[in-house]
C-alpha positions, 0 to 999 in steps of 0.5 A: 542501510539497504545495502546492508539487507541480502536478500537471499531469494527472490522472484526473478520477475521481481526488479531489485530495485523494487525489492529494496523500496518494499525492503526499506519501507517495511523497515522505515515503518517499523522504525516509525519514521512514516509516523508523520501527521501533517494539514496537508489533507485539510489545506487541499480538501477544506476538511480534516482527514478521515482514518484508514479505518474510516475510509475503508468503512465508507467505501467498503463497497468499491473493495469488495470483490465481484463473483466471475463466472465459473469458466473465468470468461471476463466479459467488459 
């Protein structure tokens, strides 16, 4: 199916195989192909998996951006 998809305009810096992977991931997600439920997380961690929504709520502080100085000089 990926061979049938033609990308007319892409950024030259993005490798073709990556573009194809993104397109196929999108198509498979829309088709429900990635809608798979397993017990792997529970087996590996010993606890049930959290939903993405719950995970993001619990870890929101890790995703908040930091305000850097106006001169954009980042000092680590």
